[in-house]
N, C-alpha and C positions, 0 to 999 in steps of 0.2 A: 504493500500500500504506500510505500515511499514515506516521505516526511510530512505529508498532508493528506487530507481526505478529499478525493475527487468525487463530488456529488453526482456528477453525470455518469460515472462508472458504476454506481451502486444500482442494485436491482430496483425496478419499479415497484413501489409499495402501495399503489392505488388499490383501495378496497381492503387494506390490511389494518388491523387494530393493534395498537401498542399501549401497554401499561408500563410506566416507568416511575420509580420512586425517586425522590430527591431531584426533581426536574426544575426546581426554581433557581438553581445557581450552578456554576462550575460545569463539570462533565455532564451532569444530567440535563442542564439547559442546552449545552451544545449538541448532545446526541438527540434531544427532542427536536431541535431545529433541523438537523440532518435528515432524520426520518420523516418529519413532516414535509420537508421540501421534496422528498421522493414520493409524496402522495399519501403517506400513512395518516390515519386518524390517531392522535396521541392523547392518552389520558394521563395527566400529570398528577401523580399521587403525592401530595406535599402537605406540610403543616400549615403554611400561611397562604390564605387565599389572596390577600393583598399583594404579597410578593410574587406569587405565581401569575396573577393577572398582569402585573407589570412586565413579566417575562413574555407573556402571550402578546401583549401590546407591542413590545420591542421586536419580537420575531416577525410579527405581521407587518410592522413598519419597514423592516429590512427586506422581507421576502414576499410580501403580498398578503392581502386580506383573506385569500383562499385557504391559508393554512388551517387545518382542522385540529384545534387544540382545546382541551377541556380540563378544568381543574376538578380534582376529586380529593376531599379532605382525608388526610392520613397522618396520624402520629404513631410512628413505629414503636415507640416505647410504651404504648398502651394497647394491650391486646383487644380491649373493647373497641378502640378506634380502628384497629386493623380489621376486626370483624365487621364493623360498620362500613368500612371502605370496600371490603370484599363483597358485602351484601349489595351495596350501591352499584358496583360494577356488574355483578351477576344479574341484578334487576334490569339492566339494559338489554339482556338476552343477546349478547353479541359474542362471536368467537374472538378469542384473544390470540393473535398470531405471534406476538412477541411480548414477553414479560421480563422486564429488566429491573433487577434488584440493585439499585445504584446508591441509595441514600446510606448515610452512616455518620457516626461521630468518632472522634479520634483523641486518644490520650487524655480522657477526662479524669480529674481527681475523683476519688471514690464517691459515687452517687448511685441512687437507686431509682428505678422507674416507679410509676404509680402502682404497679403490680408488686413492688418490693423485690425486684430482681435487679442485680447489678446492671448498671445502665448501658455499658458498652455491649455486653452480651445480649441484653434485652433489645436494644435498637438495631445492632448490626446483624444479629442472627435470629433471635426468637421471633421478632416481628415479621421478618421476611419468611421465616419457616412457615408461620401460620398463613400469611398472605398467599404464598405459592400453593399451599395445600388447599386453601379455600377456592382459589381460582383455577386449579388444575383441570377441572372438567371443561371449563370454557376454553382453556388452552388446547386440550385434546380435540375439542370440537372444531378447531381451526385447521386441522389436518385435511389435506386434499391430495389428489393425484399429483399435483405439481407444487405442493408446498408442505414443508415440515415445520411446525411451530417450534419455537425455541424459548428456553428460559436461560437468562444470563445472570449470574450471581457475582457481584463485585467482591473480590477478596483483595489480597495484597501480598507483596513480598514480606510484609510484616508478620505473616503467619509464622515465619521463622523466629520471631521474637517472643513467641508464647512462652509460658512458664516451663521450667526445667522438667525433665522426665518426658511424659508423652504430650506435654504442652497444655494439658487441661487440668485445672483444679476443680474436680467434680463437685466438691463441697461448696464451691462458689456458685454453682449453676442450679440454684434452687430458690424458692420463695423464702425471704427472711434470712438469707445467709448473712453472716457478719463480715465475710470476706477478709478474714485475718490473713496477713501476708500479702495484701493487695499491692500490686504494682500497676501503675496506669499504663505503662508500655507493655507489660506482661499481659494485662487484661485486654488491651487492644489487639495484641498478637493472638491471644486466645480467641477473640471474636472473629478475627480474619481466618484463623485455622478452622473454626466452626463453619465458616462460609464454604470452604473447600470440601470439608467432610460432608456437609449437607448436600452439595452438588453431586458428590460421588454416591452418597446413599440414595439420592433421588434418581440418579442415572441407573443404578442397579435395579431399583424398583420398576422404572419405566421399561427397561430391557426385559426383565423377568415377566412383566405383564404384557409385553409386546405393544406398548403404547407408542404412538407415532409422535413423540416429542423428544427434542434434543435439549440437554442441559449442560452448561459448562461454567466454570469459574474463571474469572479474569483478574489480572493485575494491571492497573492503569499506568504504573510508574509513579514516581514522585512528581506531583502536579501542583502548580501554584493556584490553589483554590482556598475558600474560606474554611476548609476542613481543619486547618491549622489554628483555628480560633482559640483553642484552649492552651496554646503554648505559653502565653503570658501567665495565665492562672496557674499553670503547672510549674513553671520554672522562673517566673518573674522576668527581670531584665535579661538574664541569660537566655531564657526561652525566646524572648523577642528578638534578640540578636541572632540566635540560631534560626529562627523563622525567617528573618530577613535574608540571611546567607542562603538558606534553602530556596527562597524565592528566586534568587539570582541564578541558581543553577537548575531549577526545576524545569520540567517540561511545561509547555503552555497547554491550555485546555484542549485545543485541537489534537495535539500529540497524545495527550492523556486519554482522549476519547477513542483512539484507534483500536485498542483491544476490544472495547465494548461494541463498536460498530462491526468489527470483523466477526466477533462471536454471534452478533445478531443477524447479519444479513449476507455474509460472504458465502457463495455457493460451495466453497471448499469444505465447509463444515459438514454439509450433507454428503458431498461426493466422497470425502475421505473418512466418513463416519467418526468424526471427532465428537465424542460423547463422554461426559464425566471427566473431562480433562481440565488442565490449567493453562490458560492462554495469556501471553505476555506481549508487550509492544514489540514491533508495530502491528502484530497479528501473526503469532507463531506459537507453537507449543512450548511451554516452559517446563522447568523442573521444580516441582514442589518438594519439600523435604519429607523425610521418612514419616514424621507424625501425620502429615497430610495424606499419606497413602495407607494409613492404618484403617483398614476397612472394618475391623472389629470395633474400633472407637467410633467410626462413622455410624455404624448401626446402634451402638450404645447412645451416642448423641441424639440420634433420631428418637429413640425410646424416651430418653430424658426430656427432650423438647416436647414430645407429644404429651407426656405426663404433666409437664408444666402448663401447657396450653389448657388441658382438661381441668387441672386444679384451679387455675386463675379464672377461666371463663365460667367454671362451675360455681365459683364463689360469688359471681355477679347476680 
């Protein structure tokens, strides 16, 4: 794909429906624009309606009023909100051709979701886990003789920064955990490891059930976006300096979007049966670490996640 995305070279997406989380800034905003310009109807699942509407206005001002863009409220750190978002999308009774799990938080000081789950795990993994599972029937319905629907899960090289051992502190992955020994970077790495393990576990299920859906995890690279907004809170002035230096050497948003766009629309994904894999810039297979290839942990994480969803939503 070179160093930039050629819009004209991408497949025509007229008539295709896309759901993307975190579409109101950064990579999510850019990918939304790319897919909409190729004719897709894009449902932007985001927290802020005001911020998302500004992005919609901006994209239409740049590329034309014909762009089909729609805001859907979603707070990934609340399973009730995830459930409501999924219900709203399913109520539209549309096939979902592309489901892109893009949103996330990074390196937060210890905090908990409204469901009393460690925030990075709750937002980066658990919310997406539930959203994908709720929407999967609509994704499967998008399959046709000439199109294989796809799920794209944003992970990171940071999966290698997860906790020592197998990378997962299982005792932290429950409601009401005190998260003793919490590390903000270890927890971020853990959440990104969970993203890959989820993609692999989902791919195994789809294959076993012969479902016509492809799922892959991606690494966007280090990108200059507002994902680094916690750096000052975490590290004070030193964090701000590190963040500024990082921005000087980071990829721009277009470069950081290449893995996502590749995983979402490149025909090679289907032709080469790239499924349950880890894709890195500019659009090629990457090498995840041993923890991310631990299929026993992938299955255990699935069971833990499923139990958490049932416990939390059962309490509402």
